[in-house]
BATINU-362387 format. One record per residue: residue number from 1; residue in one letter; x, y, z of N, C-alpha, C in turn. Coordinates in steps of 0.2 Angstrom, whole numbers, plus 5000, padded with zeros to 4 digits. Example, Ala and Ser with C-alpha at 12.3 -4.5 7.8 and 13.67 -1.06 7.14 Angstrom:
// residues 2
<k: 1&r: A&n.px: 5066&n.py: 4972&n.pz: 5039&ca.px: 5062&ca.py: 4978&ca.pz: 5039&c.px: 5066&c.py: 4984&c.pz: 5039>
<k: 2&r: S&n.px: 5064&n.py: 4989&n.pz: 5035&ca.px: 5068&ca.py: 4995&ca.pz: 5036&c.px: 5064&c.py: 5000&c.pz: 5039>
END
This chain:
// residues 146
<k: 1&r: M&n.px: 5026&n.py: 4883&n.pz: 5036&ca.px: 5024&ca.py: 4888&ca.pz: 5041&c.px: 5030&c.py: 4890&c.pz: 5046>
<k: 2&r: T&n.px: 5030&n.py: 4896&n.pz: 5047&ca.px: 5036&ca.py: 4898&ca.pz: 5052&c.px: 5034&c.py: 4896&c.pz: 5059>
<k: 3&r: D&n.px: 5039&n.py: 4896&n.pz: 5063&ca.px: 5039&ca.py: 4895&ca.pz: 5070&c.px: 5034&c.py: 4900&c.pz: 5073>
<k: 4&r: L&n.px: 5035&n.py: 4906&n.pz: 5072&ca.px: 5030&ca.py: 4912&ca.pz: 5074&c.px: 5023&c.py: 4910&c.pz: 5072>
<k: 5&r: A&n.px: 5022&n.py: 4908&n.pz: 5066&ca.px: 5015&ca.py: 4907&ca.pz: 5064&c.px: 5012&c.py: 4901&c.pz: 5068>
<k: 6&r: Q&n.px: 5016&n.py: 4896&n.pz: 5069&ca.px: 5013&ca.py: 4891&ca.pz: 5073&c.px: 5012&c.py: 4893&c.pz: 5080>
<k: 7&r: E&n.px: 5016&n.py: 4897&n.pz: 5083&ca.px: 5016&ca.py: 4899&ca.pz: 5090&c.px: 5010&c.py: 4904&c.pz: 5091>
<k: 8&r: H&n.px: 5009&n.py: 4908&n.pz: 5086&ca.px: 5004&ca.py: 4914&ca.pz: 5086&c.px: 5000&c.py: 4914&c.pz: 5080>
<k: 9&r: P&n.px: 4996&n.py: 4909&n.pz: 5079&ca.px: 4992&ca.py: 4909&ca.pz: 5073&c.px: 4986&c.py: 4914&c.pz: 5072>
<k: 10&r: D&n.px: 4985&n.py: 4918&n.pz: 5077&ca.px: 4980&ca.py: 4923&ca.pz: 5077&c.px: 4983&c.py: 4930&c.pz: 5076>
<k: 11&r: C&n.px: 4989&n.py: 4930&n.pz: 5076&ca.px: 4993&ca.py: 4937&ca.pz: 5075&c.px: 4994&c.py: 4938&c.pz: 5068>
<k: 12&r: A&n.px: 4992&n.py: 4943&n.pz: 5065&ca.px: 4992&ca.py: 4944&ca.pz: 5058&c.px: 5000&c.py: 4945&c.pz: 5056>
<k: 13&r: Y&n.px: 5004&n.py: 4948&n.pz: 5060&ca.px: 5011&ca.py: 4949&ca.pz: 5058&c.px: 5015&c.py: 4942&c.pz: 5059>
<k: 14&r: C&n.px: 5013&n.py: 4938&n.pz: 5063&ca.px: 5016&ca.py: 4931&ca.pz: 5064&c.px: 5014&c.py: 4926&c.pz: 5058>
<k: 15&r: A&n.px: 5007&n.py: 4926&n.pz: 5058&ca.px: 5004&ca.py: 4921&ca.pz: 5053&c.px: 5005&c.py: 4923&c.pz: 5046>
<k: 16&r: K&n.px: 5005&n.py: 4930&n.pz: 5045&ca.px: 5006&ca.py: 4933&ca.pz: 5038&c.px: 5000&c.py: 4930&c.pz: 5034>
<k: 17&r: G&n.px: 5001&n.py: 4929&n.pz: 5028&ca.px: 4995&ca.py: 4926&ca.pz: 5024&c.px: 4989&c.py: 4930&c.pz: 5024>
<k: 18&r: E&n.px: 4983&n.py: 4927&n.pz: 5024&ca.px: 4977&ca.py: 4930&ca.pz: 5024&c.px: 4976&c.py: 4935&c.pz: 5029>
<k: 19&r: L&n.px: 4978&n.py: 4934&n.pz: 5035&ca.px: 4977&ca.py: 4939&ca.pz: 5041&c.px: 4980&c.py: 4946&c.pz: 5039>
<k: 20&r: V&n.px: 4986&n.py: 4946&n.pz: 5037&ca.px: 4989&ca.py: 4952&ca.pz: 5036&c.px: 4987&c.py: 4955&c.pz: 5029>
<k: 21&r: A&n.px: 4985&n.py: 4951&n.pz: 5024&ca.px: 4983&ca.py: 4953&ca.pz: 5018&c.px: 4976&c.py: 4957&c.pz: 5018>
<k: 22&r: K&n.px: 4973&n.py: 4957&n.pz: 5024&ca.px: 4966&ca.py: 4961&ca.pz: 5024&c.px: 4968&c.py: 4968&c.pz: 5024>
<k: 23&r: F&n.px: 4974&n.py: 4970&n.pz: 5027&ca.px: 4975&ca.py: 4977&ca.pz: 5027&c.px: 4982&c.py: 4979&c.pz: 5025>
<k: 24&r: A&n.px: 4986&n.py: 4975&n.pz: 5022&ca.px: 4993&ca.py: 4977&ca.pz: 5020&c.px: 4996&c.py: 4972&c.pz: 5015>
<k: 25&r: I&n.px: 5001&n.py: 4974&n.pz: 5011&ca.px: 5004&ca.py: 4971&ca.pz: 5006&c.px: 5012&c.py: 4970&c.pz: 5008>
<k: 26&r: E&n.px: 5014&n.py: 4964&n.pz: 5008&ca.px: 5021&ca.py: 4964&ca.pz: 5010&c.px: 5026&c.py: 4967&c.pz: 5005>
<k: 27&r: I&n.px: 5030&n.py: 4971&n.pz: 5007&ca.px: 5035&ca.py: 4974&ca.pz: 5003&c.px: 5042&c.py: 4970&c.pz: 5003>
<k: 28&r: C&n.px: 5045&n.py: 4969&n.pz: 5009&ca.px: 5051&ca.py: 4966&ca.pz: 5009&c.px: 5052&c.py: 4964&c.pz: 5017>
<k: 29&r: E&n.px: 5058&n.py: 4960&n.pz: 5017&ca.px: 5060&ca.py: 4958&ca.pz: 5024&c.px: 5067&c.py: 4962&c.pz: 5025>
<k: 30&r: L&n.px: 5067&n.py: 4965&n.pz: 5031&ca.px: 5074&ca.py: 4968&ca.pz: 5033&c.px: 5076&c.py: 4964&c.pz: 5039>
<k: 31&r: P&n.px: 5082&n.py: 4965&n.pz: 5042&ca.px: 5085&ca.py: 4961&ca.pz: 5047&c.px: 5081&c.py: 4960&c.pz: 5053>
<k: 32&r: A&n.px: 5077&n.py: 4965&n.pz: 5055&ca.px: 5073&ca.py: 4965&ca.pz: 5061&c.px: 5066&c.py: 4965&c.pz: 5060>
<k: 33&r: S&n.px: 5064&n.py: 4966&n.pz: 5054&ca.px: 5057&ca.py: 4967&ca.pz: 5053&c.px: 5054&c.py: 4965&c.pz: 5046>
<k: 34&r: T&n.px: 5048&n.py: 4965&n.pz: 5045&ca.px: 5045&ca.py: 4964&ca.pz: 5039&c.px: 5041&c.py: 4971&c.pz: 5037>
<k: 35&r: V&n.px: 5042&n.py: 4973&n.pz: 5031&ca.px: 5039&ca.py: 4980&ca.pz: 5029&c.px: 5033&c.py: 4979&c.pz: 5025>
<k: 36&r: Y&n.px: 5028&n.py: 4982&n.pz: 5027&ca.px: 5021&ca.py: 4982&ca.pz: 5023&c.px: 5019&c.py: 4988&c.pz: 5020>
<k: 37&r: L&n.px: 5016&n.py: 4988&n.pz: 5015&ca.px: 5012&ca.py: 4994&ca.pz: 5012&c.px: 5005&c.py: 4994&c.pz: 5015>
<k: 38&r: F&n.px: 5003&n.py: 4999&n.pz: 5018&ca.px: 4996&ca.py: 4999&ca.pz: 5021&c.px: 4991&c.py: 5000&c.pz: 5015>
<k: 39&r: K&n.px: 4986&n.py: 4995&n.pz: 5015&ca.px: 4982&ca.py: 4996&ca.pz: 5009&c.px: 4978&c.py: 5002&c.pz: 5009>
<k: 40&r: E&n.px: 4976&n.py: 5005&n.pz: 5014&ca.px: 4972&ca.py: 5011&ca.pz: 5015&c.px: 4977&c.py: 5017&c.pz: 5013>
<k: 41&r: Q&n.px: 4977&n.py: 5020&n.pz: 5008&ca.px: 4982&ca.py: 5025&ca.pz: 5006&c.px: 4980&c.py: 5032&c.pz: 5006>
<k: 42&r: S&n.px: 4976&n.py: 5034&n.pz: 5011&ca.px: 4974&ca.py: 5041&ca.pz: 5011&c.px: 4980&c.py: 5046&c.pz: 5012>
<k: 43&r: H&n.px: 4985&n.py: 5043&n.pz: 5015&ca.px: 4992&ca.py: 5046&ca.pz: 5016&c.px: 4997&c.py: 5042&c.pz: 5011>
<k: 44&r: P&n.px: 4998&n.py: 5045&n.pz: 5005&ca.px: 5002&ca.py: 5041&ca.pz: 5000&c.px: 5009&c.py: 5039&c.pz: 5003>
<k: 45&r: G&n.px: 5010&n.py: 5032&n.pz: 5003&ca.px: 5016&ca.py: 5030&ca.pz: 5005&c.px: 5016&c.py: 5027&c.pz: 5012>
<k: 46&r: R&n.px: 5010&n.py: 5026&n.pz: 5015&ca.px: 5010&ca.py: 5024&ca.pz: 5022&c.px: 5012&c.py: 5017&c.pz: 5022>
<k: 47&r: C&n.px: 5016&n.py: 5015&n.pz: 5027&ca.px: 5019&ca.py: 5008&ca.pz: 5028&c.px: 5018&c.py: 5006&c.pz: 5035>
<k: 48&r: V&n.px: 5019&n.py: 5000&n.pz: 5036&ca.px: 5020&ca.py: 4997&ca.pz: 5043&c.px: 5026&c.py: 4993&c.pz: 5043>
<k: 49&r: V&n.px: 5030&n.py: 4994&n.pz: 5049&ca.px: 5036&ca.py: 4990&ca.pz: 5050&c.px: 5035&c.py: 4986&c.pz: 5056>
<k: 50&r: A&n.px: 5034&n.py: 4979&n.pz: 5055&ca.px: 5033&ca.py: 4974&ca.pz: 5060&c.px: 5039&c.py: 4971&c.pz: 5062>
<k: 51&r: S&n.px: 5040&n.py: 4970&n.pz: 5069&ca.px: 5046&ca.py: 4967&ca.pz: 5072&c.px: 5045&c.py: 4959&c.pz: 5070>
<k: 52&r: K&n.px: 5051&n.py: 4956&n.pz: 5069&ca.px: 5051&ca.py: 4949&ca.pz: 5068&c.px: 5050&c.py: 4945&c.pz: 5075>
<k: 53&r: H&n.px: 5050&n.py: 4949&n.pz: 5080&ca.px: 5049&ca.py: 4946&ca.pz: 5087&c.px: 5042&c.py: 4947&c.pz: 5089>
<k: 54&r: H&n.px: 5038&n.py: 4942&n.pz: 5092&ca.px: 5031&ca.py: 4943&ca.pz: 5094&c.px: 5032&c.py: 4946&c.pz: 5101>
<k: 55&r: V&n.px: 5032&n.py: 4952&n.pz: 5102&ca.px: 5032&ca.py: 4956&ca.pz: 5108&c.px: 5027&c.py: 4961&c.pz: 5108>
<k: 56&r: S&n.px: 5025&n.py: 4964&n.pz: 5113&ca.px: 5020&ca.py: 4969&ca.pz: 5113&c.px: 5023&c.py: 4976&c.pz: 5114>
<k: 57&r: E&n.px: 5029&n.py: 4976&n.pz: 5117&ca.px: 5032&ca.py: 4983&ca.pz: 5119&c.px: 5039&c.py: 4983&c.pz: 5117>
<k: 58&r: M&n.px: 5042&n.py: 4989&n.pz: 5116&ca.px: 5049&ca.py: 4990&ca.pz: 5114&c.px: 5053&c.py: 4987&c.pz: 5120>
<k: 59&r: I&n.px: 5051&n.py: 4988&n.pz: 5126&ca.px: 5055&ca.py: 4986&ca.pz: 5132&c.px: 5056&c.py: 4979&c.pz: 5132>
<k: 60&r: E&n.px: 5052&n.py: 4975&n.pz: 5129&ca.px: 5053&ca.py: 4968&ca.pz: 5129&c.px: 5058&c.py: 4965&c.pz: 5124>
<k: 61&r: L&n.px: 5061&n.py: 4969&n.pz: 5120&ca.px: 5067&ca.py: 4968&ca.pz: 5116&c.px: 5073&c.py: 4969&c.pz: 5119>
<k: 62&r: S&n.px: 5078&n.py: 4965&n.pz: 5117&ca.px: 5085&ca.py: 4966&ca.pz: 5120&c.px: 5087&c.py: 4973&c.pz: 5117>
<k: 63&r: K&n.px: 5092&n.py: 4976&n.pz: 5119&ca.px: 5095&ca.py: 4982&ca.pz: 5117&c.px: 5097&c.py: 4981&c.pz: 5109>
<k: 64&r: E&n.px: 5100&n.py: 4976&n.pz: 5108&ca.px: 5102&ca.py: 4975&ca.pz: 5101&c.px: 5096&c.py: 4974&c.pz: 5096>
<k: 65&r: D&n.px: 5091&n.py: 4970&n.pz: 5098&ca.px: 5085&ca.py: 4969&ca.pz: 5094&c.px: 5081&c.py: 4976&c.pz: 5093>
<k: 66&r: R&n.px: 5081&n.py: 4980&n.pz: 5099&ca.px: 5078&ca.py: 4986&ca.pz: 5098&c.px: 5081&c.py: 4991&c.pz: 5094>
<k: 67&r: E&n.px: 5088&n.py: 4991&n.pz: 5094&ca.px: 5092&ca.py: 4996&ca.pz: 5090&c.px: 5091&c.py: 4993&c.pz: 5082>
<k: 68&r: A&n.px: 5091&n.py: 4987&n.pz: 5081&ca.px: 5090&ca.py: 4984&ca.pz: 5074&c.px: 5083&c.py: 4986&c.pz: 5072>
<k: 69&r: F&n.px: 5078&n.py: 4986&n.pz: 5076&ca.px: 5071&ca.py: 4987&ca.pz: 5074&c.px: 5071&c.py: 4995&c.pz: 5072>
<k: 70&r: I&n.px: 5074&n.py: 4999&n.pz: 5076&ca.px: 5074&ca.py: 5006&ca.pz: 5075&c.px: 5078&c.py: 5008&c.pz: 5068>
<k: 71&r: A&n.px: 5083&n.py: 5004&n.pz: 5067&ca.px: 5087&ca.py: 5005&ca.pz: 5061&c.px: 5083&c.py: 5003&c.pz: 5055>
<k: 72&r: D&n.px: 5079&n.py: 4998&n.pz: 5055&ca.px: 5074&ca.py: 4996&ca.pz: 5050&c.px: 5069&c.py: 5002&c.pz: 5049>
<k: 73&r: V&n.px: 5066&n.py: 5004&n.pz: 5054&ca.px: 5061&ca.py: 5010&ca.pz: 5054&c.px: 5064&c.py: 5016&c.pz: 5050>
<k: 74&r: T&n.px: 5071&n.py: 5017&n.pz: 5052&ca.px: 5074&ca.py: 5023&ca.pz: 5049&c.px: 5075&c.py: 5022&c.pz: 5041>
<k: 75&r: T&n.px: 5077&n.py: 5016&n.pz: 5039&ca.px: 5078&ca.py: 5014&ca.pz: 5032&c.px: 5071&c.py: 5015&c.pz: 5028>
<k: 76&r: V&n.px: 5066&n.py: 5013&n.pz: 5031&ca.px: 5059&ca.py: 5013&ca.pz: 5028&c.px: 5057&c.py: 5021&c.pz: 5028>
<k: 77&r: A&n.px: 5059&n.py: 5024&n.pz: 5033&ca.px: 5057&ca.py: 5032&ca.pz: 5033&c.px: 5061&c.py: 5035&c.pz: 5027>
<k: 78&r: N&n.px: 5067&n.py: 5034&n.pz: 5027&ca.px: 5071&ca.py: 5037&ca.pz: 5021&c.px: 5068&c.py: 5035&c.pz: 5014>
<k: 79&r: A&n.px: 5066&n.py: 5029&n.pz: 5014&ca.px: 5063&ca.py: 5026&ca.pz: 5007&c.px: 5057&c.py: 5030&c.pz: 5006>
<k: 80&r: I&n.px: 5052&n.py: 5031&n.pz: 5011&ca.px: 5046&ca.py: 5035&ca.pz: 5010&c.px: 5048&c.py: 5042&c.pz: 5008>
<k: 81&r: H&n.px: 5052&n.py: 5045&n.pz: 5011&ca.px: 5054&ca.py: 5052&ca.pz: 5009&c.px: 5057&c.py: 5052&c.pz: 5002>
<k: 82&r: T&n.px: 5061&n.py: 5047&n.pz: 5000&ca.px: 5064&ca.py: 5047&ca.pz: 4993&c.px: 5058&c.py: 5046&c.pz: 4988>
<k: 83&r: V&n.px: 5054&n.py: 5042&n.pz: 4989&ca.px: 5048&ca.py: 5040&ca.pz: 4984&c.px: 5042&c.py: 5044&c.pz: 4984>
<k: 84&r: C&n.px: 5040&n.py: 5046&n.pz: 4990&ca.px: 5034&ca.py: 5050&ca.pz: 4991&c.px: 5034&c.py: 5057&c.pz: 4993>
<k: 85&r: H&n.px: 5040&n.py: 5060&n.pz: 4995&ca.px: 5041&ca.py: 5067&ca.pz: 4996&c.px: 5036&c.py: 5070&c.pz: 5001>
<k: 86&r: P&n.px: 5035&n.py: 5067&n.pz: 5007&ca.px: 5030&ca.py: 5070&ca.pz: 5011&c.px: 5033&c.py: 5076&c.pz: 5015>
<k: 87&r: D&n.px: 5029&n.py: 5081&n.pz: 5017&ca.px: 5031&ca.py: 5086&ca.pz: 5021&c.px: 5033&c.py: 5084&c.pz: 5028>
<k: 88&r: K&n.px: 5030&n.py: 5079&n.pz: 5030&ca.px: 5032&ca.py: 5076&ca.pz: 5037&c.px: 5030&c.py: 5069&c.pz: 5037>
<k: 89&r: L&n.px: 5034&n.py: 5065&n.pz: 5041&ca.px: 5032&ca.py: 5058&ca.pz: 5042&c.px: 5030&c.py: 5057&c.pz: 5049>
<k: 90&r: N&n.px: 5024&n.py: 5055&n.pz: 5050&ca.px: 5021&ca.py: 5053&ca.pz: 5057&c.px: 5023&c.py: 5046&c.pz: 5059>
<k: 91&r: Y&n.px: 5025&n.py: 5045&n.pz: 5065&ca.px: 5026&ca.py: 5038&ca.pz: 5067&c.px: 5021&c.py: 5036&c.pz: 5073>
<k: 92&r: G&n.px: 5018&n.py: 5030&n.pz: 5072&ca.px: 5013&ca.py: 5028&ca.pz: 5077&c.px: 5014&c.py: 5021&c.pz: 5079>
<k: 93&r: M&n.px: 5014&n.py: 5020&n.pz: 5086&ca.px: 5015&ca.py: 5013&ca.pz: 5088&c.px: 5009&c.py: 5012&c.pz: 5093>
<k: 94&r: Y&n.px: 5005&n.py: 5007&n.pz: 5091&ca.px: 4999&ca.py: 5006&ca.pz: 5095&c.px: 4999&c.py: 4999&c.pz: 5098>
<k: 95&r: G&n.px: 4994&n.py: 4995&n.pz: 5096&ca.px: 4994&ca.py: 4988&ca.pz: 5098&c.px: 4990&c.py: 4986&c.pz: 5104>
<k: 96&r: D&n.px: 4985&n.py: 4991&n.pz: 5105&ca.px: 4980&ca.py: 4989&ca.pz: 5110&c.px: 4976&c.py: 4983&c.pz: 5109>
<k: 97&r: T&n.px: 4975&n.py: 4981&n.pz: 5103&ca.px: 4971&ca.py: 4975&ca.pz: 5102&c.px: 4976&c.py: 4970&c.pz: 5098>
<k: 98&r: G&n.px: 4980&n.py: 4972&n.pz: 5094&ca.px: 4985&ca.py: 4967&ca.pz: 5091&c.px: 4992&c.py: 4968&c.pz: 5094>
<k: 99&r: H&n.px: 4993&n.py: 4963&n.pz: 5099&ca.px: 4999&ca.py: 4963&ca.pz: 5103&c.px: 5005&c.py: 4961&c.pz: 5100>
<k: 100&r: H&n.px: 5007&n.py: 4964&n.pz: 5094&ca.px: 5014&ca.py: 4963&ca.pz: 5091&c.px: 5017&c.py: 4969&c.pz: 5089>
<k: 101&r: L&n.px: 5023&n.py: 4970&n.pz: 5091&ca.px: 5026&ca.py: 4977&ca.pz: 5090&c.px: 5027&c.py: 4978&c.pz: 5083>
<k: 102&r: H&n.px: 5024&n.py: 4984&n.pz: 5081&ca.px: 5024&ca.py: 4987&ca.pz: 5074&c.px: 5024&c.py: 4994&c.pz: 5074>
<k: 103&r: M&n.px: 5026&n.py: 4998&n.pz: 5069&ca.px: 5026&ca.py: 5005&ca.pz: 5069&c.px: 5023&c.py: 5007&c.pz: 5062>
<k: 104&r: H&n.px: 5018&n.py: 5011&n.pz: 5063&ca.px: 5015&ca.py: 5014&ca.pz: 5057&c.px: 5019&c.py: 5020&c.pz: 5055>
<k: 105&r: L&n.px: 5021&n.py: 5021&n.pz: 5048&ca.px: 5025&ca.py: 5027&ca.pz: 5046&c.px: 5020&c.py: 5030&c.pz: 5041>
<k: 106&r: C&n.px: 5017&n.py: 5036&n.pz: 5043&ca.px: 5012&ca.py: 5039&ca.pz: 5040&c.px: 5014&c.py: 5046&c.pz: 5037>
<k: 107&r: P&n.px: 5015&n.py: 5046&n.pz: 5030&ca.px: 5017&ca.py: 5052&ca.pz: 5027&c.px: 5011&c.py: 5057&c.pz: 5027>
<k: 108&r: K&n.px: 5013&n.py: 5063&n.pz: 5029&ca.px: 5008&ca.py: 5069&ca.pz: 5029&c.px: 5010&c.py: 5074&c.pz: 5024>
<k: 109&r: Y&n.px: 5006&n.py: 5077&n.pz: 5021&ca.px: 5007&ca.py: 5082&ca.pz: 5016&c.px: 5003&c.py: 5089&c.pz: 5018>
<k: 110&r: K&n.px: 5006&n.py: 5094&n.pz: 5017&ca.px: 5003&ca.py: 5101&ca.pz: 5019&c.px: 4996&c.py: 5102&c.pz: 5016>
<k: 111&r: D&n.px: 4996&n.py: 5100&n.pz: 5010&ca.px: 4989&ca.py: 5101&ca.pz: 5006&c.px: 4985&c.py: 5095&c.pz: 5006>
<k: 112&r: G&n.px: 4987&n.py: 5090&n.pz: 5010&ca.px: 4983&ca.py: 5084&ca.pz: 5010&c.px: 4979&c.py: 5082&c.pz: 5016>
<k: 113&r: Y&n.px: 4976&n.py: 5076&n.pz: 5016&ca.px: 4971&ca.py: 5074&ca.pz: 5021&c.px: 4975&c.py: 5074&c.pz: 5028>
<k: 114&r: E&n.px: 4971&n.py: 5077&n.pz: 5033&ca.px: 4973&ca.py: 5077&ca.pz: 5040&c.px: 4979&c.py: 5080&c.pz: 5042>
<k: 115&r: W&n.px: 4982&n.py: 5085&n.pz: 5038&ca.px: 4987&ca.py: 5089&ca.pz: 5039&c.px: 4986&c.py: 5093&c.pz: 5046>
<k: 116&r: G&n.px: 4991&n.py: 5092&n.pz: 5050&ca.px: 4990&ca.py: 5096&ca.pz: 5057&c.px: 4987&c.py: 5092&c.pz: 5062>
<k: 117&r: G&n.px: 4985&n.py: 5086&n.pz: 5061&ca.px: 4982&ca.py: 5082&ca.pz: 5066&c.px: 4985&c.py: 5075&c.pz: 5066>
<k: 118&r: T&n.px: 4982&n.py: 5071&n.pz: 5071&ca.px: 4984&ca.py: 5064&ca.pz: 5072&c.px: 4981&c.py: 5060&c.pz: 5066>
<k: 119&r: F&n.px: 4984&n.py: 5055&n.pz: 5063&ca.px: 4982&ca.py: 5052&ca.pz: 5058&c.px: 4977&c.py: 5046&c.pz: 5060>
<k: 120&r: E&n.px: 4971&n.py: 5045&n.pz: 5057&ca.px: 4966&ca.py: 5040&ca.pz: 5058&c.px: 4969&c.py: 5034&c.pz: 5057>
<k: 121&r: M&n.px: 4967&n.py: 5029&n.pz: 5061&ca.px: 4970&ca.py: 5022&ca.pz: 5060&c.px: 4968&c.py: 5019&c.pz: 5053>
<k: 122&r: N&n.px: 4962&n.py: 5019&n.pz: 5051&ca.px: 4960&ca.py: 5017&ca.pz: 5045&c.px: 4954&c.py: 5021&c.pz: 5042>
<k: 123&r: P&n.px: 4955&n.py: 5026&n.pz: 5039&ca.px: 4949&ca.py: 5031&ca.pz: 5037&c.px: 4945&c.py: 5028&c.pz: 5031>
<k: 124&r: N&n.px: 4948&n.py: 5022&n.pz: 5028&ca.px: 4944&ca.py: 5019&ca.pz: 5023&c.px: 4942&c.py: 5024&c.pz: 5017>
<k: 125&r: R&n.px: 4946&n.py: 5028&n.pz: 5015&ca.px: 4944&ca.py: 5033&ca.pz: 5010&c.px: 4948&c.py: 5032&c.pz: 5003>
<k: 126&r: T&n.px: 4954&n.py: 5029&n.pz: 5004&ca.px: 4958&ca.py: 5029&ca.pz: 4997&c.px: 4961&c.py: 5022&c.pz: 4997>
<k: 127&r: H&n.px: 4959&n.py: 5018&n.pz: 4991&ca.px: 4961&ca.py: 5012&ca.pz: 4990&c.px: 4964&c.py: 5012&c.pz: 4982>
<k: 128&r: L&n.px: 4969&n.py: 5009&n.pz: 4981&ca.px: 4972&ca.py: 5009&ca.pz: 4974&c.px: 4970&c.py: 5003&c.pz: 4970>
<k: 129&r: S&n.px: 4972&n.py: 5003&n.pz: 4964&ca.px: 4971&ca.py: 4997&ca.pz: 4959&c.px: 4977&c.py: 4993&c.pz: 4961>
<k: 130&r: D&n.px: 4976&n.py: 4987&n.pz: 4959&ca.px: 4981&ca.py: 4982&ca.pz: 4959&c.px: 4988&c.py: 4984&c.pz: 4956>
<k: 131&r: A&n.px: 4987&n.py: 4987&n.pz: 4950&ca.px: 4993&ca.py: 4990&ca.pz: 4947&c.px: 4996&c.py: 4996&c.pz: 4951>
<k: 132&r: E&n.px: 4992&n.py: 5000&n.pz: 4954&ca.px: 4995&ca.py: 5006&ca.pz: 4958&c.px: 4998&c.py: 5003&c.pz: 4964>
<k: 133&r: Y&n.px: 4995&n.py: 4998&n.pz: 4967&ca.px: 4999&ca.py: 4995&ca.pz: 4973&c.px: 5005&c.py: 4992&c.pz: 4971>
<k: 134&r: E&n.px: 5005&n.py: 4989&n.pz: 4966&ca.px: 5012&ca.py: 4985&ca.pz: 4964&c.px: 5017&c.py: 4990&c.pz: 4962>
<k: 135&r: S&n.px: 5015&n.py: 4996&n.pz: 4958&ca.px: 5020&ca.py: 5001&ca.pz: 4957&c.px: 5023&c.py: 5004&c.pz: 4963>
<k: 136&r: L&n.px: 5019&n.py: 5006&n.pz: 4968&ca.px: 5021&ca.py: 5009&ca.pz: 4974&c.px: 5025&c.py: 5004&c.pz: 4978>
<k: 137&r: K&n.px: 5023&n.py: 4998&n.pz: 4978&ca.px: 5027&ca.py: 4993&ca.pz: 4982&c.px: 5034&c.py: 4993&c.pz: 4979>
<k: 138&r: E&n.px: 5034&n.py: 4992&n.pz: 4972&ca.px: 5041&ca.py: 4991&ca.pz: 4969&c.px: 5046&c.py: 4997&c.pz: 4970>
<k: 139&r: K&n.px: 5043&n.py: 5003&n.pz: 4970&ca.px: 5047&ca.py: 5009&ca.pz: 4971&c.px: 5049&c.py: 5009&c.pz: 4978>
<k: 140&r: L&n.px: 5045&n.py: 5008&n.pz: 4983&ca.px: 5047&ca.py: 5008&ca.pz: 4990&c.px: 5052&c.py: 5002&c.pz: 4991>
<k: 141&r: K&n.px: 5051&n.py: 4996&n.pz: 4988&ca.px: 5056&ca.py: 4991&ca.pz: 4989&c.px: 5063&c.py: 4993&c.pz: 4986>
<k: 142&r: K&n.px: 5063&n.py: 4996&n.pz: 4980&ca.px: 5069&ca.py: 4998&ca.pz: 4977&c.px: 5073&c.py: 5003&c.pz: 4982>
<k: 143&r: A&n.px: 5069&n.py: 5008&n.pz: 4985&ca.px: 5072&ca.py: 5013&ca.pz: 4989&c.px: 5074&c.py: 5010&c.pz: 4996>
<k: 144&r: I&n.px: 5071&n.py: 5005&n.pz: 4998&ca.px: 5072&ca.py: 5002&ca.pz: 5004&c.px: 5079&c.py: 4997&c.pz: 5004>
<k: 145&r: L&n.px: 5079&n.py: 4993&n.pz: 4999&ca.px: 5084&ca.py: 4988&ca.pz: 4998&c.px: 5090&c.py: 4991&c.pz: 4994>
<k: 146&r: G&n.px: 5089&n.py: 4997&n.pz: 4991&ca.px: 5095&ca.py: 5000&ca.pz: 4987&c.px: 5096&c.py: 4997&c.pz: 4981>
END
């Protein structure tokens, strides 16, 4: 068990395991974050980038850690564009109830669900088969890690 998991056992992003598996599949680790494929795929390619620091706000990170987190977000954004070809990528940082810094990267498609509006947190409309999740995960991982 990691130090963060011991310190914050109720935080899905710190504890990982069963808590995060309820809504996401780990893709890979980056220098400042862990990248997850969001299980609800109404927006094909939707991912979450979770900081390796248990903080609630960007302003709680040092300048260096903040820049490293944004660099990871940019890496994942480029991978989503490469693999999924969205017309636009929406970025969302919430955390009203889960106080761990993370960013949702939500691909939007002009002919797709919710184009022109704010994306719903969990519309519970589209889930994939295990094989489809694994295929998308591997494509994104390859694009992220090069």
